[in-house]
N, C-alpha and C positions, 0 to 999 in steps of 0.2 A: 138356825143359828148356832146351831153346833158345830158347824161345819166352818162358820166365821171365825167362829173363836180359835177354833184347830187350826186352822189359818193364821192367825195372829200369832198364836203361840209359837208355832213354828217358827214364823218370820222373827219376831222378837226371839227367838232360841237361836236361830240363825247370826241374827244380828250379836248375841253375846257370844257365841263363840269366836264372830270374823273380832269382834274390839279386843276379845282374852287372846286372842292369836295375833292382832298388830303390837299388841302390851307387849307381849310376853318376844317378838321378836327386837323390839323395840328395846326391853334390858337384856336381849343376848348382844346388841351391837351396844350399847353403853358399858357392857361388860367388858367386852374384848375390848373397847374404848379405852378404860379403866386400867384394865391389864397390861396391857401398851404401854399406858404411861406409869406403872407400878415399874415396869420391865428396865424404861428409862431413868426414871429414878435412883432403880437399882446398882444398873450400873455409873448412873454418875454417884454416887456413894461411897462406892469401893472405888473409885477415879479419886474422889475427894479424902479417903483414909490414905489411899495410899500418899497422895501430895504431904498429908498431914506426917506422916511415918519418914518421909523423907524431910521434910524439915524441921522434925526433930530432931534426925540424925546431925542435920546438920547443923543447928541450935547445939546439939553436944559438942560435936568439935570446935565448933565457936567459941565456949566457954572453958575447953579447952586448952584452946590456943592461947586464952587472955591467962590463963591460970600457968601458963610456961613461961619464962625468959627469951625475950629472943636472945638470939646469939647476936654478937657485934656485928657479923659479917651479912647478918640480914637486914640489920639498920642502917648499913652502908650499903647494902644492896638498895633499897626503897627511898634512902636521900637519894643515889645517885639518878634513879628513873624517873621517879616522883618529883625530886624537887629539884634535878640540876645541880645540884649538889658537885665540888669534888676538893680534892686534898688540895693543903696550901703549896706541896711541892711538884704538882702536876701541870700539866700544860695541854689544853684541850686546841683543836685545831678543827678549821670551821673546813669545809671544803665547798665554794661557789659550784653548781652547777653550771657546765659550759651549756652555753641555747645554740640551738640547730642550724645554722646558715645554709642557706640555698643559693648555689649558682654559682 
């Protein structure tokens, strides 16, 4: 009877070792996956910090631009480019494009 108990004990011990080995392998695989996710998140965090810094600098530049009075030449340029305005004594010429004729 003792041989049978010893065999059962050895079999159970071997099963426990296999289960522990499998759990350890799973834990290592999950650890590697978590580490990769962490590294990806860290890269994304750095990129976002850089973007936030760039946006802060742009915001400061825009605030500064709002605080300074624009010069007349800047206002005139914007009126011409965006609104198509002209001075009263100016003449505008429009040129029609000639169509290509074949033959």
